[in-house]
C-alpha positions as CSV (number, residue, x, y, z in Angstrom):
1,X,-13.1,99.3,64.7
2,X,-13.3,101.8,61.7
3,X,-14.6,105.2,62.8
4,X,-16.1,108.1,60.9
5,X,-16.9,111.7,62.2
6,X,-20.6,112.5,62.8
7,X,-21.3,115.3,60.2
8,X,-23.2,117.3,62.9
9,X,-21.4,117.0,66.2
10,X,-18.0,115.8,64.7
11,X,-17.6,113.0,67.3
12,X,-16.0,109.8,66.1
13,X,-18.5,107.0,65.8
14,X,-18.4,103.5,64.3
15,X,-18.8,103.6,60.5
16,X,-21.7,101.1,60.6
17,X,-23.8,103.3,62.7
18,X,-26.4,105.6,61.1
19,X,-27.6,107.4,64.3
20,X,-25.1,109.3,66.3
21,X,-25.2,108.3,70.0
22,X,-24.0,111.8,71.0
23,X,-26.3,114.2,69.1
24,X,-28.9,111.5,68.3
25,X,-29.2,112.6,64.6
26,X,-29.3,110.3,61.6
27,X,-27.3,110.8,58.4
28,X,-29.9,113.3,57.2
29,X,-29.7,115.4,60.3
30,X,-33.1,114.3,61.6
31,X,-33.5,113.6,65.3
32,X,-33.9,109.9,66.0
33,X,-35.6,108.8,69.2
34,X,-34.0,105.6,70.6
35,X,-36.2,102.6,70.9
36,X,-37.0,101.5,74.4
37,X,-34.9,98.6,75.5
38,X,-37.9,96.3,76.0
39,X,-39.3,97.2,72.6
40,X,-35.9,96.6,70.8
41,X,-35.2,93.4,72.6
42,X,-38.8,92.2,72.3
43,X,-38.7,92.6,68.5
44,X,-35.4,90.7,68.2
45,X,-36.3,87.0,68.7
46,X,-32.6,86.0,68.6
47,X,-31.4,88.4,71.4
48,X,-31.6,85.8,74.2
49,X,-30.1,83.1,72.0
50,X,-27.1,85.4,71.2
51,X,-26.9,86.4,74.8
52,X,-26.6,82.7,75.7
53,X,-23.9,82.2,73.0
54,X,-21.8,85.0,74.6
55,X,-21.2,82.5,77.5
56,X,-20.4,79.5,75.2
57,X,-17.3,77.5,76.0
58,X,-16.6,77.5,72.2
59,X,-14.5,80.6,71.4
60,X,-15.8,80.7,67.8
61,X,-19.4,80.7,68.9
62,X,-18.6,83.5,71.5
63,X,-16.9,85.6,68.9
64,X,-19.7,85.3,66.4
65,X,-22.2,86.2,69.1
66,X,-20.2,89.3,69.9
67,X,-20.3,90.3,66.2
68,X,-24.1,89.7,65.9
69,X,-24.8,91.5,69.2
70,X,-22.7,94.5,68.1
71,X,-24.7,94.7,64.8
72,X,-28.0,95.0,66.7
73,X,-26.9,98.6,67.6
74,X,-28.2,101.1,70.2
75,X,-31.5,99.4,70.7
76,X,-30.0,96.6,72.8
77,X,-27.5,98.8,74.7
78,X,-29.6,99.3,77.8
79,X,-30.5,95.6,78.0
80,X,-26.7,94.7,77.8
81,X,-26.0,97.3,80.4
82,X,-28.5,95.6,82.7
83,X,-26.9,92.2,82.1
84,X,-23.4,93.6,82.7
85,X,-24.5,95.2,86.0
86,X,-25.1,91.7,87.5
87,X,-21.7,90.2,88.0
88,X,-23.2,86.8,88.8
89,X,-24.4,86.2,85.2
90,X,-22.3,84.2,82.7
91,X,-20.8,85.6,79.5
92,X,-20.1,89.1,80.9
93,X,-16.8,89.4,78.9
94,X,-18.8,88.9,75.7
95,X,-21.3,91.5,76.8
96,X,-18.5,94.0,77.5
97,X,-17.0,93.3,74.0
98,X,-20.5,93.8,72.4
99,X,-20.9,97.2,74.2
100,X,-17.4,98.2,73.0
101,X,-18.4,97.4,69.4
102,X,-21.5,99.4,69.6
103,X,-19.6,102.3,71.4
104,X,-22.7,104.0,73.0
105,X,-21.4,106.3,75.7
106,X,-24.3,105.2,78.0
107,X,-22.2,102.1,78.6
108,X,-19.1,103.9,79.9
109,X,-20.1,103.8,83.6
110,X,-20.9,100.1,83.7
111,X,-17.8,99.3,81.7
112,X,-15.7,101.4,84.1
113,X,-17.0,99.3,87.0
114,X,-16.3,96.1,85.1
115,X,-12.7,97.1,84.4
116,X,-12.1,97.8,88.1
117,X,-14.1,95.0,89.8
118,X,-14.5,92.1,87.3
119,X,-12.5,88.9,87.1
120,X,-9.4,88.9,84.8
121,X,-11.3,88.0,81.6
122,X,-14.0,90.6,82.2
123,X,-11.5,93.3,83.2
124,X,-9.6,92.6,80.0
125,X,-12.7,92.8,77.8
126,X,-13.9,96.0,79.6
127,X,-10.5,97.7,79.1
128,X,-10.7,96.9,75.4
129,X,-14.3,98.2,75.2
130,X,-13.4,101.4,77.0
131,X,-10.4,102.0,74.6
132,X,-12.9,102.2,71.8
133,X,-14.0,105.6,73.1
134,X,-12.0,108.8,73.2
135,X,-13.9,110.4,76.0
136,X,-11.9,112.2,78.7
137,X,-13.8,110.4,81.5
138,X,-12.3,107.0,80.6
139,X,-8.7,108.1,80.7
140,X,-8.3,107.7,84.5
141,X,-9.5,104.1,84.2
142,X,-7.0,103.3,81.4
143,X,-4.2,104.9,83.3
144,X,-5.0,102.9,86.4
145,X,-5.2,99.7,84.4
146,X,-1.8,100.5,82.9
147,X,-0.4,100.0,86.4
148,X,-1.7,96.4,86.6
149,X,0.9,93.7,86.2
150,X,-0.3,92.3,83.0
151,X,2.2,92.8,80.1
152,X,-0.3,92.2,77.3
153,X,-2.8,94.8,78.7
154,X,0.0,97.2,79.5
155,X,1.5,96.9,76.0
156,X,-1.9,97.5,74.4
157,X,-2.6,100.5,76.7
158,X,0.8,102.0,75.8
159,X,-0.3,101.9,72.2
160,X,-3.7,103.4,73.0
161,X,-2.5,106.1,75.4
162,X,-0.3,107.6,72.7
163,X,-3.4,108.7,70.8
164,X,-4.6,110.9,73.7
165,X,-3.7,114.5,74.1
166,X,-3.5,114.9,77.9
167,X,-0.6,115.9,80.3
168,X,-1.3,112.7,82.3
169,X,-0.1,110.5,79.5
170,X,3.5,111.4,79.6
171,X,4.3,110.1,83.2
172,X,2.4,106.9,82.4
173,X,4.3,106.2,79.2
174,X,7.6,107.2,80.9
175,X,6.9,104.5,83.6
176,X,5.9,101.9,81.0
177,X,9.1,102.7,79.0
178,X,11.1,101.2,81.9
179,X,9.0,98.0,82.0
180,X,10.9,94.7,82.1
181,X,8.9,93.4,79.1
182,X,10.4,94.3,75.8
183,X,7.0,94.6,74.1
184,X,5.6,97.0,76.8
185,X,8.8,99.2,76.8
186,X,8.9,99.2,73.0
187,X,5.3,100.4,72.6
188,X,5.7,103.0,75.3
189,X,8.9,104.4,73.8
190,X,7.3,104.5,70.4
191,X,4.2,106.3,71.8
192,X,6.4,108.8,73.5
193,X,7.7,109.8,70.1
194,X,4.1,110.3,69.0
195,X,3.3,112.8,71.7
196,X,5.2,115.6,70.1
197,X,6.4,117.0,73.5
198,X,9.9,118.1,74.3
199,X,9.3,116.7,77.8
200,X,9.4,113.2,76.3
201,X,13.1,113.6,75.7
202,X,14.1,112.6,79.3
203,X,12.3,109.2,79.4
204,X,13.5,108.5,75.8
205,X,17.1,109.2,76.7
206,X,16.7,107.0,79.8
207,X,15.5,104.3,77.4
208,X,18.7,104.6,75.5
209,X,20.5,103.3,78.6
210,X,18.8,99.9,78.3
211,X,20.9,97.1,76.9
212,X,18.0,95.9,74.8
213,X,18.9,96.9,71.1
214,X,15.3,97.0,70.0
215,X,14.2,99.4,72.7
216,X,17.4,101.4,72.1
217,X,16.7,101.6,68.4
218,X,13.1,102.8,68.7
219,X,14.1,105.4,71.4
220,X,16.6,106.9,68.9
221,X,13.8,106.9,66.2
222,X,11.4,108.6,68.6
223,X,14.0,111.3,69.5
224,X,14.5,111.8,65.8
225,X,10.8,112.3,65.2
226,X,10.8,114.9,68.0
227,X,13.8,116.6,66.4
228,X,15.8,116.0,69.6
229,X,18.4,113.4,68.6
230,X,21.9,114.7,68.8
231,X,23.0,112.5,65.9
232,X,20.5,111.8,63.2
233,X,20.9,108.3,62.0
234,X,18.4,107.4,59.3
235,X,19.5,103.8,59.3
236,X,18.3,103.4,62.9
237,X,15.1,105.1,62.1
238,X,14.4,102.8,59.1
239,X,15.1,99.7,61.3
240,X,12.8,101.0,64.0
241,X,9.9,101.7,61.7
242,X,10.3,98.4,60.0
243,X,10.2,96.7,63.3
244,X,7.2,98.7,64.5
245,X,4.7,96.8,62.5
246,X,5.9,93.5,63.9
247,X,6.1,94.4,67.6
248,X,2.7,96.3,67.4
249,X,1.2,93.2,65.9
250,X,2.5,91.1,68.7
251,X,1.3,93.6,71.3
252,X,-2.2,93.6,69.8
253,X,-2.5,89.9,69.1
254,X,-3.9,89.3,72.6
255,X,-6.7,91.7,71.8
256,X,-7.8,90.3,68.4
257,X,-10.4,88.1,70.1
258,X,-12.0,91.2,71.6
259,X,-12.8,92.9,68.3
């Protein structure tokens, strides 16, 4: 999702949105009262059809429904929250993805519950949706999910957690850097280098003890970025950065359907 800063409150919001969900001002600085959920849904004759398509067995139909639902914007958020609150209803993973695309902070509580209590498909979608926010309140949920034995989710979260500035991130990434999965360990080691903290040196040097040459290489590159490598080796750094695009693409491939 491409973000832009709100010109008034400076919060990052989706570029396609014209009314900020935080300060409720439009691009001209005028206060915009949100439509009532019933009014917004009532005026959209395709809402129920799109809601039904979110539960389709055809992945293409589901994905297109997520895109259309996300384009409806803030007016349908409360209706989607109400649907997601009932775990007996079908298509909840699609509802969670739609809420993630809209990125209205009103959805954070229900997405948090879904990430903790839903089935595997719903939890995965809810984690992706929550990762679209940069609110401090979602960090505990992401950290907890990073402990779940699910390499694709853990690799993605190692990538996402590196963008937060919080002291709780370092221990989580240090743990993930020792993961048996190369993709998880690689992404965690790379993100440790992005933190810019001297304390990241210890887990990075521990990663150097792994016999995996890929993880070893990116650990050296991360230490170089932190200015902590004893021997600067530009060749290793170049190799690691060339490999970064490939491994990150593999780590994020699982999440492509959630966008």
